[in-house]
C-alpha positions in Angstrom: 4.6 16.1 -39.4 4.7 18.8 -42.1 1.3 19.8 -40.7 2.5 20.2 -37.1 5.7 22.0 -38.7 3.3 24.5 -40.4 1.1 25.0 -37.2 4.2 25.9 -35.2 5.7 28.2 -37.9 2.2 29.9 -38.2 2.1 30.5 -34.3 5.7 31.7 -34.2 4.9 34.5 -36.8 1.4 35.4 -35.2 3.5 35.8 -31.8 6.2 37.7 -33.6 3.8 40.1 -35.1 1.6 40.5 -31.9 4.4 41.1 -29.6 6.0 43.6 -31.9 2.7 45.6 -32.1 1.9 45.6 -28.3 3.8 48.5 -26.7 6.8 46.9 -25.0 5.8 48.9 -21.9 2.5 47.2 -21.6 4.3 43.8 -22.2 7.0 44.6 -19.4 4.3 45.8 -16.7 2.2 42.7 -17.2 5.0 40.4 -17.0 6.6 42.1 -14.0 3.2 42.1 -12.3 3.0 38.4 -12.6 6.5 37.7 -11.4 6.1 40.3 -8.6 2.4 38.7 -7.6 4.1 35.3 -7.4 6.9 36.4 -5.4 5.0 38.5 -2.8 2.5 35.7 -2.3 4.9 34.3 0.1 4.0 37.2 2.6 0.7 37.7 4.3 -1.1 41.0 4.2 -4.4 40.3 6.0 -5.1 36.9 7.6 -8.0 36.0 9.6 -10.1 32.8 9.8 -12.4 33.9 6.7 -10.4 36.7 5.1 -6.8 35.9 3.7 -4.9 38.2 1.4 -1.1 38.0 0.5 1.0 40.9 -0.6 0.9 39.3 -4.1 -2.7 41.0 -4.1 -0.9 44.5 -4.7 0.2 43.2 -8.1 -2.5 40.8 -9.1 -5.1 43.6 -10.1 -2.5 45.1 -12.6 -2.1 41.7 -14.4 -6.0 41.8 -15.0 -6.0 45.3 -15.8 -3.3 44.6 -18.6 -5.2 41.6 -19.9 -8.5 43.7 -20.0 -6.6 46.2 -22.2 -4.8 43.9 -24.5 -8.3 42.0 -25.0 -10.2 45.3 -25.9 -7.7 46.3 -28.4 -6.1 42.8 -29.9 -9.0 40.2 -28.8 -9.2 37.6 -26.7 -6.9 35.1 -28.3 -4.2 37.8 -28.1 -4.7 38.3 -24.3 -4.2 34.6 -23.9 -0.9 34.5 -26.1 0.6 37.3 -24.0 -0.6 35.5 -21.0 1.3 32.4 -21.9 4.4 34.5 -22.3 4.1 36.1 -18.9 3.7 32.7 -17.6 6.9 31.1 -19.2 8.7 34.0 -18.0 7.5 33.7 -14.7 8.3 30.0 -14.6 11.7 30.8 -15.9 12.3 33.2 -12.8 11.0 30.8 -10.5 13.5 28.1 -11.7 16.5 30.6 -11.5 15.5 31.8 -8.2 15.4 28.2 -7.1 18.7 27.2 -8.6 20.4 30.4 -7.3 18.9 29.6 -3.8 21.1 26.4 -3.8 24.3 28.6 -4.3 26.7 28.2 -1.3 26.9 32.0 -1.0 25.4 34.3 1.6 22.5 37.0 1.4 23.4 40.5 2.2 21.2 40.3 5.3 23.4 37.5 6.7 26.4 40.0 7.2 24.1 42.6 9.1 22.4 39.7 11.5 25.0 37.1 11.4 22.4 34.7 11.5 22.5 31.5 9.2 18.6 31.2 10.3 18.0 34.3 8.2 20.0 33.0 5.5 18.2 29.8 5.3 14.9 31.6 5.3 15.9 33.9 2.6 16.8 30.8 0.4 13.7 29.1 1.0 11.5 32.1 0.2 13.0 32.8 -3.0 13.5 29.1 -3.8 9.7 28.6 -3.3 7.9 25.4 -3.0 6.9 23.5 -6.0 3.2 23.2 -4.9 3.0 26.9 -4.6 4.7 27.3 -8.0 2.3 24.8 -9.6 -0.8 26.1 -8.0 0.0 29.7 -8.9 0.8 28.8 -12.7 -2.3 26.6 -13.0 -4.7 29.4 -11.5 -3.1 32.2 -13.5 -3.5 30.0 -16.8 -7.2 29.1 -16.2 -8.1 32.7 -15.0 -6.3 34.1 -18.0 -8.7 32.2 -20.5 -11.8 32.6 -18.5 -11.2 36.5 -18.3 -10.1 36.9 -22.0 -13.2 34.7 -23.3 -15.5 36.6 -21.1 -14.3 40.1 -21.6 -14.7 39.4 -25.3 -18.2 38.0 -25.0 -19.5 40.7 -22.8 -18.2 43.4 -25.2 -20.0 42.1 -28.2 -23.3 42.9 -26.4 -22.8 46.5 -26.6 -23.6 48.5 -29.7 -21.7 51.6 -28.3 -18.0 51.5 -27.7 -17.1 53.9 -24.5 -16.0 53.7 -21.0 -19.3 52.3 -19.9 -18.9 49.3 -22.2 -15.2 48.8 -21.3 -15.9 49.1 -17.8 -18.6 46.4 -17.6 -16.8 43.9 -19.7 -13.7 44.4 -17.5 -15.5 44.0 -14.1 -17.5 41.1 -15.1 -14.6 39.4 -16.6 -12.4 40.4 -13.9 -14.8 39.4 -10.8 -15.3 35.9 -12.2 -11.9 35.1 -13.2 -10.1 36.6 -10.1 -12.5 34.3 -8.2 -11.4 31.4 -10.5 -7.8 32.4 -9.8 -8.3 32.4 -5.9 -10.5 29.2 -6.0 -7.8 27.1 -8.0 -5.0 28.3 -6.1 -6.8 28.0 -2.6 -7.9 24.3 -3.5 -4.7 23.3 -4.9 -2.2 24.8 -2.1 -4.3 26.1 1.0 -6.9 22.8 0.8 -4.3 20.2 0.0 -1.2 21.2 1.7 -2.4 23.7 4.7 -5.7 21.9 5.6 -8.2 24.6 4.7 -12.0 23.7 4.9 -14.1 24.2 1.9 -15.8 27.0 3.4 -12.7 28.9 4.2 -11.5 28.2 0.3 -14.9 29.7 -1.1 -15.1 32.5 1.2 -11.7 33.8 0.9 -11.6 33.2 -2.7 -14.7 35.4 -2.9 -13.4 38.1 -0.8 -10.1 38.2 -2.4 -11.8 38.6 -5.9 -14.0 41.7 -4.3 -11.0 43.1 -3.1 -9.0 42.7 -6.3 -12.0 44.0 -8.3 -12.1 47.1 -6.5 -8.9 47.9 -7.2 -9.3 47.5 -11.0 -12.4 49.7 -10.5 -10.4 52.4 -9.1 -8.1 52.3 -12.0 -10.0 51.3 -14.8 -10.1 55.0 -16.1 -6.3 54.6 -16.8 -6.9 51.6 -18.8 -9.6 53.0 -20.9 -7.6 55.8 -21.7 -4.8 53.7 -22.7 -6.9 51.7 -24.9 -8.4 55.0 -26.6 -5.1 56.1 -27.1 -3.8 53.2 -29.0 -7.1 53.1 -31.0 -6.4 57.0 -32.1 -2.8 56.3 -32.9 -3.9 53.2 -34.9 -1.1 51.0 -32.5 -1.4 47.4 -33.8 -2.3 48.1 -37.5 0.8 45.5 -38.6 -0.9 42.8 -36.7 -4.1 43.2 -37.7 -3.2 43.8 -41.3 -1.2 40.3 -40.9 -4.3 38.7 -39.5 -6.5 39.9 -42.6 -4.0 38.6 -44.8 -3.8 35.3 -43.2 -7.8 35.1 -43.4 -7.7 35.9 -47.1 -5.1 33.2 -47.9 -6.8 30.7 -45.8 -10.2 31.3 -47.6 -8.4 31.0 -51.2 -6.6 27.7 -50.2 -10.3 26.4 -48.9 -12.0 27.4 -52.2 -9.4 25.6 -54.2 
């Protein structure tokens, strides 16, 4: 029990230092992109037999760009920790929307259309379906872990630290993680509940990953400049000092 208490206490302190050191705008954009991607996934953007993109695609690449910048500066574990926070916030929003959709009041659109069907449709959209939320959450956390560790692993193979190394590690990790994200979601939701074939699942997952990767390629220069700015201004020093002190204490205890 004492060991578990210490682990939870150390994790809480780690989170405190980490979130205090990552710029608040970055955290806000990351969390908002996750919430918006989940909400807008309810609407189709492109829909053909083997090409299917929902409107969440507009926000999904932002999530991965945020993860790549955080991973570059603070490491894979930090990226995963922030992803867990974003997932928790998204689930909280989904739960709040689901409860509020049960409220007896009318949506503003009802008064302009006088249609109960419109009101019910809006409640259904914001209330969401449990299997969509489950599939989205599972896909996001799996892809976040894949993206973080791949990004860090690829980055270790570069001796020079510049835009080329940032781009390569980001593109490779994003391409694979985005495919995993699409694959998990398509399998859990589209295959089981909407009757997709495995061909549709695999092809749509691959095409979606390519489209999302292209968006990150277009905006990766911005991500790199943000990271360079953090490094120049020594953003995150307090967290790095905390980790160093934690490592020294662990070594001292192990030596005893």
